[in-house]
C-alpha positions as CSV (number, residue, x, y, z in Angstrom):
1,M,4.0,3.9,-15.2
2,R,0.3,3.2,-15.8
3,I,-0.7,0.6,-18.4
4,V,-3.8,1.4,-20.5
5,A,-5.0,-0.9,-23.3
6,E,-8.1,0.0,-25.3
7,G,-9.5,-2.2,-28.1
8,L,-6.2,-4.1,-28.4
9,T,-6.3,-6.6,-31.3
10,Y,-3.7,-9.0,-32.7
11,T,-3.9,-11.8,-35.3
12,Y,-1.2,-14.4,-35.9
13,N,-0.6,-15.3,-39.5
14,P,-3.0,-12.6,-40.9
15,K,-4.4,-12.9,-44.4
16,S,-3.6,-16.6,-44.5
17,P,-5.7,-19.8,-44.0
18,F,-3.9,-20.2,-40.7
19,A,-5.0,-16.8,-39.2
20,S,-5.6,-16.9,-35.5
21,H,-7.2,-14.1,-33.6
22,A,-5.3,-13.9,-30.3
23,L,-6.6,-10.6,-29.1
24,N,-10.1,-9.4,-29.9
25,G,-10.5,-6.0,-28.3
26,V,-8.7,-6.1,-25.0
27,N,-9.6,-3.3,-22.6
28,V,-7.6,-3.2,-19.3
29,T,-5.9,-0.7,-17.0
30,I,-3.1,-1.6,-14.7
31,E,-2.3,1.2,-12.2
32,E,1.3,2.0,-11.1
33,G,2.2,0.2,-7.9
34,E,-0.1,-2.8,-8.4
35,F,0.7,-6.5,-8.0
36,F,-1.6,-7.5,-10.9
37,G,-2.6,-11.0,-12.0
38,I,-3.4,-12.2,-15.5
39,I,-5.6,-15.3,-15.5
40,G,-6.8,-17.4,-18.5
41,H,-6.7,-20.8,-19.9
42,T,-4.3,-21.8,-22.7
43,G,-5.1,-19.8,-25.9
44,S,-7.0,-17.1,-24.0
45,G,-4.6,-14.4,-25.2
46,K,-2.9,-13.6,-21.9
47,S,0.7,-14.3,-23.0
48,T,0.1,-12.4,-26.3
49,F,-1.1,-9.5,-24.3
50,V,1.8,-9.2,-21.9
51,Q,4.3,-9.5,-24.8
52,H,2.8,-6.3,-26.2
53,L,3.7,-4.4,-23.0
54,N,7.4,-4.1,-23.9
55,A,6.8,-4.4,-27.7
56,L,8.1,-7.9,-28.1
57,I,5.0,-8.1,-30.2
58,K,4.4,-4.9,-32.1
59,L,1.0,-3.2,-31.9
60,T,-1.2,-3.8,-34.9
61,G,-4.6,-2.8,-33.7
62,G,-6.1,-0.7,-30.9
63,S,-4.4,1.5,-28.4
64,L,-1.7,0.7,-25.8
65,K,0.1,3.2,-23.5
66,V,2.7,2.3,-20.9
67,G,3.4,5.4,-18.9
68,D,4.4,8.1,-21.4
69,Y,5.2,5.6,-24.1
70,D,2.5,5.4,-26.8
71,L,3.2,2.0,-28.5
72,A,1.1,3.1,-31.6
73,D,3.7,5.9,-32.2
74,K,6.3,4.8,-34.7
75,K,8.8,7.2,-33.0
76,C,8.4,5.4,-29.7
77,D,11.8,4.5,-28.2
78,F,11.3,0.8,-27.8
79,L,14.8,0.1,-26.5
80,E,14.2,2.6,-23.7
81,L,10.7,1.1,-23.1
82,R,12.2,-2.4,-22.7
83,S,14.7,-1.1,-20.1
84,K,11.7,0.0,-18.0
85,V,9.5,-3.0,-18.7
86,G,11.2,-6.2,-17.8
87,M,10.0,-9.6,-18.9
88,V,10.7,-13.0,-17.2
89,F,9.4,-15.9,-19.3
90,Q,8.2,-19.2,-18.1
91,Y,11.0,-21.5,-16.9
92,P,13.5,-18.6,-17.2
93,E,16.4,-20.8,-16.1
94,Y,16.3,-22.3,-19.6
95,Q,17.4,-18.9,-21.0
96,L,20.7,-18.8,-19.2
97,F,23.6,-19.0,-21.6
98,A,26.8,-17.2,-20.4
99,E,30.0,-18.7,-19.0
100,T,29.4,-17.3,-15.5
101,V,26.5,-16.0,-13.4
102,E,28.0,-12.5,-13.4
103,K,28.2,-12.4,-17.2
104,D,24.7,-13.7,-17.6
105,V,23.2,-11.0,-15.2
106,M,25.4,-8.3,-16.9
107,F,24.0,-9.1,-20.4
108,G,20.9,-6.9,-20.1
109,L,22.9,-4.0,-18.7
110,K,25.3,-4.1,-21.7
111,N,22.3,-4.0,-24.0
112,F,20.4,-1.1,-22.4
113,H,23.3,0.9,-20.8
114,K,26.2,0.8,-23.2
115,D,27.7,3.9,-21.7
116,M,28.1,2.4,-18.2
117,K,31.6,1.8,-17.0
118,E,32.7,-1.7,-16.2
119,E,32.9,-1.1,-12.4
120,E,29.4,0.4,-12.4
121,M,28.1,-2.6,-14.2
122,R,29.8,-5.0,-11.7
123,A,28.3,-3.0,-8.8
124,A,24.8,-3.2,-10.4
125,V,25.2,-6.9,-11.0
126,K,26.3,-7.5,-7.4
127,E,23.3,-5.6,-6.1
128,A,20.9,-7.5,-8.4
129,I,22.3,-10.9,-7.4
130,E,22.1,-10.1,-3.7
131,R,18.5,-8.7,-4.2
132,V,17.4,-12.2,-5.3
133,D,19.0,-13.6,-2.1
134,L,22.1,-15.2,-3.6
135,D,25.7,-14.8,-2.3
136,Y,27.5,-12.7,-5.0
137,E,31.0,-13.9,-4.1
138,E,29.9,-17.5,-4.0
139,V,28.1,-17.6,-7.4
140,K,29.5,-14.8,-9.6
141,D,32.2,-17.0,-11.2
142,K,30.2,-20.2,-11.4
143,S,28.6,-21.5,-14.5
144,P,24.8,-20.9,-14.3
145,F,24.4,-24.6,-15.1
146,E,26.2,-25.7,-11.9
147,L,23.4,-24.1,-9.8
148,S,20.3,-25.7,-8.4
149,G,17.0,-25.2,-10.2
150,G,15.8,-22.6,-7.7
151,Q,19.2,-20.7,-7.9
152,K,19.0,-20.7,-11.7
153,R,15.6,-19.1,-11.6
154,R,16.8,-16.4,-9.2
155,V,19.8,-15.7,-11.5
156,A,17.4,-15.4,-14.5
157,I,15.3,-12.9,-12.5
158,A,18.4,-11.0,-11.4
159,G,19.3,-10.7,-15.1
160,V,16.0,-8.8,-15.7
161,I,15.8,-6.7,-12.6
162,V,19.5,-5.5,-12.9
163,T,18.2,-2.6,-15.0
164,K,15.7,-1.8,-12.2
165,P,12.6,-1.8,-14.5
166,E,9.6,0.1,-13.3
167,I,7.4,-2.7,-14.4
168,L,8.3,-6.4,-14.0
169,I,6.2,-9.0,-15.9
170,L,6.5,-12.7,-15.1
171,D,4.9,-15.6,-17.0
172,E,4.1,-18.4,-14.5
173,P,7.0,-17.5,-12.2
174,A,6.4,-20.4,-9.9
175,A,5.8,-23.1,-12.6
176,G,7.3,-26.4,-11.8
177,L,8.3,-25.6,-8.3
178,D,7.3,-27.5,-5.1
179,P,5.1,-25.6,-2.5
180,L,8.2,-24.3,-0.6
181,G,9.8,-23.2,-3.9
182,K,6.6,-21.4,-4.9
183,K,6.4,-19.6,-1.6
184,E,10.0,-18.5,-1.8
185,I,9.6,-17.1,-5.3
186,M,6.5,-15.2,-4.4
187,D,8.1,-13.9,-1.2
188,L,11.0,-12.7,-3.4
189,L,8.6,-10.9,-5.8
190,H,7.0,-9.1,-2.9
191,A,10.4,-8.0,-1.6
192,I,11.2,-6.7,-5.1
193,H,7.8,-5.0,-5.5
194,G,7.6,-1.3,-4.7
195,G,11.4,-0.8,-4.2
196,W,13.1,-2.3,-7.3
197,C,10.1,-2.6,-9.5
198,K,7.0,-0.4,-8.8
199,T,4.6,-2.6,-10.6
200,I,4.5,-6.4,-10.9
201,V,2.3,-8.2,-13.4
202,V,2.1,-12.0,-13.0
203,V,0.6,-14.4,-15.5
204,S,-0.7,-17.5,-13.7
205,H,-3.1,-20.4,-14.0
206,D,-2.7,-21.0,-10.2
207,M,-5.7,-19.4,-8.6
208,D,-4.4,-19.8,-5.1
209,E,-1.3,-17.8,-6.2
210,I,-3.6,-15.0,-7.5
211,A,-5.8,-15.0,-4.4
212,E,-2.8,-14.9,-2.0
213,N,-0.7,-12.3,-3.8
214,C,-2.5,-10.0,-6.2
215,T,-4.1,-6.6,-5.5
216,R,-6.2,-6.9,-8.7
217,A,-6.5,-9.3,-11.6
218,A,-7.9,-9.6,-15.2
219,V,-9.5,-12.8,-16.6
220,F,-8.8,-13.4,-20.3
221,S,-11.1,-15.6,-22.4
222,E,-11.1,-15.8,-26.2
223,G,-8.9,-12.8,-26.6
224,K,-10.9,-10.5,-24.4
225,V,-10.9,-9.4,-20.8
226,V,-14.1,-10.8,-19.3
227,M,-13.4,-9.8,-15.7
228,E,-11.2,-7.1,-14.0
229,D,-11.5,-6.8,-10.3
230,T,-9.9,-7.7,-7.0
231,P,-9.2,-11.4,-6.5
232,A,-12.1,-11.5,-4.0
233,G,-14.4,-9.9,-6.5
234,I,-13.4,-12.4,-9.2
235,F,-13.6,-15.5,-7.1
236,R,-17.1,-14.6,-5.8
237,R,-18.1,-15.2,-9.4
238,G,-17.1,-18.9,-9.2
239,D,-19.8,-20.2,-11.6
240,E,-18.6,-17.8,-14.3
241,L,-15.0,-18.8,-13.9
242,L,-15.9,-22.4,-14.1
243,A,-17.9,-21.7,-17.3
244,F,-14.7,-20.2,-18.8
245,G,-12.9,-23.4,-18.1
246,L,-10.9,-22.0,-15.1
247,D,-10.4,-23.4,-11.6
248,L,-11.0,-21.8,-8.2
249,P,-8.6,-21.4,-5.3
250,V,-9.0,-24.0,-2.6
251,T,-10.6,-21.4,-0.2
252,A,-13.3,-20.6,-2.8
253,K,-14.0,-24.3,-3.2
254,C,-14.4,-24.7,0.5
255,A,-16.5,-21.6,0.8
256,R,-18.9,-23.0,-1.9
257,I,-19.2,-26.3,0.0
258,L,-19.9,-24.5,3.3
259,K,-22.5,-22.3,1.5
260,E,-24.3,-25.4,0.3
261,R,-24.5,-26.5,3.9
262,G,-25.9,-23.2,5.1
263,V,-22.8,-21.5,6.2
264,E,-21.9,-18.4,4.3
265,I,-18.4,-17.0,4.8
266,E,-17.4,-13.5,3.7
267,T,-13.8,-13.8,2.8
268,D,-11.1,-12.3,0.5
269,F,-10.1,-15.9,-0.3
270,T,-6.6,-15.7,1.2
271,V,-5.9,-18.7,3.4
272,E,-5.3,-16.6,6.5
273,D,-8.6,-14.6,6.1
274,F,-10.6,-17.7,5.3
275,I,-9.4,-19.7,8.3
276,T,-9.9,-16.7,10.6
277,K,-13.5,-16.2,9.3
278,V,-14.4,-19.9,9.6
279,L,-13.1,-20.1,13.2
280,A,-15.0,-16.9,14.1
281,E,-18.2,-18.4,12.6
282,Y,-17.6,-21.7,14.5
283,G,-17.1,-19.8,17.7
284,R,-20.2,-17.8,17.2
285,R,-22.2,-20.9,16.6
286,Q,-20.7,-22.7,19.6
287,G,-21.4,-19.7,21.8
């Protein structure tokens, strides 16, 4: 499912003194199969944009197509769309509510697949829980609130991917986690990507996260997409990003310091590539 937005606009509290223009003509294309990043400071419109993708926010201006679904069409089957475009909000563990892990993960299935038999639902739930690297037998009857923070987040993700959405959208999936926890969540998303969910869209303010994981990304500012490129292409425009009030990944900061000292490194800004290129340049100079 390809995502194409053209001239997308949205205003909160329209026709009132408190009107706020969240989207001001967003143009962006996300191809099927991408691991796509959405970057922007608070208030840039990035969260408003992704909530349009499964019609949590209804289209009011411009054009938005998600696969064969035209969200401007009043006859669009939004329930079916939402079964194919899963949304994981920031700190998803706070959205857990059911008595047991199994019931929590099953909730989405009951909404989207009312005709499924109980045994089919249990099998799907078991598969989803195991897909997020939890032991089904160990956690299925536990209260979600008995689990650790990392386990809760995995259960919340399982509750979204249980319907096997074609597109999975995550708002700051690694927020609040320590470095190991962040790596584990991103590794999990890569394991899900392609098999369970063809396309993954990640909203993040963490530039290192974008550099390490995304195939392409879009930078939002003042309700518009001001850049759309590979992470390498975006982070080469460091001065522009800083002007938009955004940060740079550590590798890009290091590359800028080296350039100021006469050493230019051509890198994709992943840590592995950057270190490899720096060591190669050091070896060349020593030789």
